[in-house]
C-alpha positions in Angstrom: 89.7 -190.9 -24.6 91.4 -190.1 -27.9 93.3 -187.1 -26.6 93.3 -184.4 -24.0 91.2 -181.3 -24.8 91.6 -179.4 -21.5 92.4 -176.1 -23.1 91.0 -175.2 -26.6 92.7 -172.1 -27.9 90.8 -169.9 -30.4 92.9 -167.5 -32.5 92.3 -165.5 -35.7 93.6 -167.1 -38.9 94.6 -163.7 -40.2 97.5 -163.4 -37.7 100.6 -165.4 -38.7 102.3 -164.3 -35.4 99.5 -165.7 -33.3 99.4 -169.0 -35.2 103.1 -169.5 -34.7 102.9 -168.7 -31.0 99.9 -171.1 -30.6 102.0 -173.9 -32.2 104.4 -173.5 -29.3 101.8 -173.0 -26.6 100.6 -175.5 -23.9 97.1 -175.6 -25.3 95.8 -179.1 -26.1 93.7 -178.0 -29.1 94.4 -175.1 -31.5 91.4 -173.6 -33.4 92.6 -171.3 -36.2 89.5 -169.2 -36.8 88.3 -168.2 -40.2 84.9 -167.0 -39.0 84.1 -164.5 -36.3 87.7 -163.6 -35.6 88.4 -162.5 -39.2 87.0 -159.5 -41.1 85.3 -160.1 -44.5 88.2 -158.4 -46.3 90.8 -160.8 -44.7 88.9 -164.1 -45.0 90.5 -165.3 -48.2 94.0 -164.4 -47.0 93.3 -166.1 -43.6 92.2 -169.2 -45.4 95.4 -169.4 -47.4 97.5 -168.6 -44.3 95.8 -171.3 -42.2 96.3 -173.9 -44.9 100.0 -173.0 -45.2 100.4 -173.1 -41.4 99.0 -176.7 -41.4 101.5 -177.8 -44.0 104.6 -176.0 -42.7 104.4 -175.5 -38.9 105.3 -178.1 -36.2 102.4 -178.1 -33.8 103.8 -181.0 -31.8 101.1 -183.1 -30.1 98.5 -180.3 -30.2 95.3 -180.9 -32.1 95.3 -178.8 -35.2 91.8 -177.6 -36.2 90.3 -174.9 -38.4 87.0 -173.1 -37.7 85.5 -172.6 -41.2 82.7 -170.1 -42.1 79.2 -171.5 -42.3 78.4 -173.2 -45.6 75.6 -170.8 -46.3 78.1 -167.9 -46.5 80.2 -167.0 -49.6 83.3 -168.4 -47.8 82.3 -171.7 -46.1 82.6 -174.2 -49.0 85.9 -172.8 -50.3 87.2 -172.8 -46.7 86.5 -176.5 -46.4 87.9 -177.5 -49.7 91.2 -175.6 -49.3 92.0 -176.2 -45.6 91.5 -180.0 -46.0 94.6 -179.9 -48.3 96.6 -179.2 -45.1 95.2 -182.3 -43.5 93.9 -180.8 -40.2 93.0 -183.0 -37.4 89.5 -181.6 -37.4 87.2 -178.9 -38.8 85.3 -176.8 -36.3 81.8 -176.1 -37.7 80.0 -173.0 -36.3 76.4 -172.4 -35.7 75.2 -176.0 -36.2 71.4 -176.2 -36.2 70.6 -179.7 -37.4 71.9 -183.2 -38.3 71.1 -182.3 -41.9 73.7 -179.5 -41.8 76.3 -181.9 -40.5 75.5 -184.4 -43.2 76.2 -181.8 -45.8 79.5 -181.0 -44.2 80.3 -184.7 -44.1 79.5 -185.1 -47.8 81.7 -182.2 -48.8 84.5 -183.3 -46.5 84.5 -186.8 -48.0 84.8 -185.3 -51.4 87.6 -183.0 -50.3 89.5 -185.8 -48.6 89.4 -187.8 -51.8 90.7 -184.9 -53.8 93.5 -184.3 -51.3 94.3 -188.1 -51.3 93.5 -188.4 -47.6 91.8 -191.4 -46.1 88.1 -190.9 -45.9 87.1 -190.1 -42.3 90.6 -188.8 -41.3 89.4 -185.3 -40.7 87.1 -185.2 -37.6 84.4 -182.7 -36.8 84.1 -180.5 -33.7 80.7 -178.8 -33.6 80.0 -175.3 -32.1 76.6 -175.5 -30.3 75.6 -171.8 -30.1 72.0 -171.5 -31.1 68.7 -172.5 -29.4 68.1 -175.1 -32.3 71.5 -176.7 -31.5 70.7 -177.1 -27.8 67.2 -178.4 -28.4 68.4 -180.9 -31.0 71.7 -181.7 -29.2 71.1 -185.5 -28.9 70.3 -185.9 -32.6 73.2 -183.7 -33.7 75.8 -185.3 -31.4 75.2 -188.8 -32.7 74.5 -188.1 -36.4 78.0 -188.6 -37.8 81.0 -190.8 -36.8 83.3 -187.9 -37.6 82.1 -185.9 -34.7 84.7 -185.9 -31.8 83.5 -183.0 -29.6 80.9 -180.4 -29.0 81.8 -176.9 -27.9 79.2 -174.7 -26.1 79.1 -171.1 -27.6 77.7 -169.1 -24.7 78.0 -165.7 -26.2 76.0 -166.4 -29.4 73.5 -168.6 -27.5 72.8 -165.8 -25.0 72.4 -163.2 -27.8 69.9 -165.4 -29.6 67.8 -166.0 -26.5 68.1 -162.3 -25.6 69.7 -163.2 -22.3 72.7 -162.1 -20.3 75.7 -164.0 -18.9 76.1 -163.5 -15.2 79.2 -164.4 -13.1 77.4 -167.4 -11.6 76.1 -168.6 -15.0 73.0 -170.1 -13.5 71.1 -169.0 -16.7 73.3 -171.3 -18.7 72.8 -174.5 -16.6 70.2 -175.9 -19.0 72.2 -175.6 -22.2 75.4 -176.7 -20.4 73.7 -179.9 -19.1 71.9 -180.5 -22.4 75.1 -180.4 -24.4 77.0 -182.5 -21.8 74.4 -185.3 -21.8 74.3 -185.3 -25.6 78.0 -185.6 -25.8 78.1 -188.4 -23.2 75.4 -190.3 -25.1 77.4 -190.1 -28.3 80.7 -190.9 -26.5 82.4 -187.7 -27.5 84.0 -184.7 -25.6 82.2 -181.7 -24.2 84.0 -178.4 -24.1 82.8 -175.3 -22.2 82.6 -171.8 -23.8 85.5 -169.4 -23.3 85.5 -166.7 -20.6 85.8 -163.4 -22.5 87.1 -161.2 -19.7 90.8 -161.9 -20.5 92.2 -160.3 -17.3 89.7 -162.0 -15.0 91.7 -165.1 -14.1 89.7 -165.7 -10.9 86.4 -165.7 -12.9 88.0 -168.0 -15.5 89.1 -170.5 -12.8 85.6 -170.3 -11.2 84.0 -171.1 -14.6 86.4 -173.9 -15.3 85.9 -175.5 -11.9 82.2 -175.4 -12.5 82.5 -177.0 -15.9 84.9 -179.7 -14.6 82.6 -180.5 -11.7 79.7 -180.9 -14.1 81.8 -183.4 -16.2 83.2 -181.3 -19.0 86.5 -182.3 -20.6 87.9 -178.8 -21.1 87.2 -175.2 -21.8 87.8 -172.7 -24.6 90.4 -170.0 -24.1 91.0 -166.9 -26.1 94.4 -165.7 -24.8 97.6 -167.5 -23.9 97.4 -166.3 -20.3 94.2 -168.4 -19.9 95.8 -171.7 -20.9 97.7 -172.6 -17.7 94.8 -172.0 -15.3 92.4 -174.0 -17.4 94.9 -176.9 -17.9 95.4 -176.9 -14.1 91.7 -177.2 -13.4 91.2 -180.1 -15.8 94.3 -182.0 -14.8 94.2 -184.3 -11.8 96.1 -183.1 -8.7 98.8 -185.1 -7.2 96.4 -186.0 -4.3 93.8 -187.2 -6.8 96.4 -189.3 -8.6 97.6 -190.9 -5.4 94.0 -191.7 -4.3 93.2 -193.2 -7.8 96.3 -195.5 -7.4 95.1 -196.5 -3.9 91.7 -197.4 -5.3 93.1 -199.5 -8.1 95.5 -201.2 -5.8 92.7 -202.1 -3.4 90.5 -203.3 -6.2 93.2 -205.5 -7.8 94.1 -206.9 -4.3 90.5 -207.8 -3.7 90.2 -209.5 -7.1 93.4 -211.6 -6.4 92.1 -212.6 -3.0 88.5 -213.2 -4.2 87.1 -210.6 -1.8 83.6 -209.4 -2.8 83.5 -206.2 -0.6 86.2 -203.6 -0.9 86.8 -200.9 1.6 89.4 -198.2 1.5 89.9 -195.7 4.4 86.4 -196.4 5.7 84.8 -196.0 2.3 83.1 -198.7 0.2 84.8 -199.1 -3.2 82.5 -200.0 -6.1 82.9 -200.3 -9.9 82.1 -196.7 -10.4 85.0 -195.6 -8.2 87.3 -197.9 -10.1 86.2 -196.5 -13.4 86.8 -192.9 -12.2 90.2 -193.9 -10.9 91.2 -195.4 -14.2 90.1 -192.3 -16.1 92.0 -190.1 -13.6 95.2 -192.0 -14.3 94.6 -191.9 -18.1 94.3 -188.2 -18.0 97.4 -187.9 -15.7 99.4 -190.0 -18.1 98.3 -188.0 -21.2 99.2 -184.8 -19.3 102.7 -186.2 -18.7 102.3 -186.7 -15.0 102.7 -190.5 -15.2 105.0 -192.7 -17.3 
């Protein structure tokens, strides 16, 4: 686990005020958007503003990322070459359809890193999986480049392309959600759920986040500051979960010291899988500042 990505905040690169506010927010990852959130007339200005923000603003421990435009648009390649000068933690690549597209981004990024005098491989990739091709090829895409650190499901674009609708229960999205999650786990990277676009529907947001967390997702996209705290809360272990994880590790360590082969805690058999889950729970709690 490199870092927490419980809440992944999207904001338009054309708004200096929003970028400054995001830098002080409780979001784990900041995505300054140069693509869908910016009109064509503002894209060049947003690119320059995002690069300046990377160089001048203090984002603290937050992950600083830029969503560039696709390479096959008039803006994508210039986005990449300019924003790398600000040394972002990662580039967010939209509408990925194949490993070959990722390879081209990797090639251009390597060149841009050299020109910016950055170590090759420093800037990671976060891929937006929002097309049928991306979901069908998820395994190949997720493992095709060592720069890739996370996959984000783009429910809105995916549903549009398959001519479907998103319902409150999201049963129609179970296949792509599971496909993306499995691909991420096979590649050893994070899986992030799509944002909930009804900004004032906090109950619906929590329901979606709880579903994603139960499936195994690491976090969820957010599009408004009011969504950050509920999402962080869902993807952060509760005090009860932390206490139980400590008990499991204590029981496991005691059994190891005493050479006991079978471990029981409160009437439940403790196996290696429970120990692994407990250790991950405590790592998340520590990164969230709940443990020293």
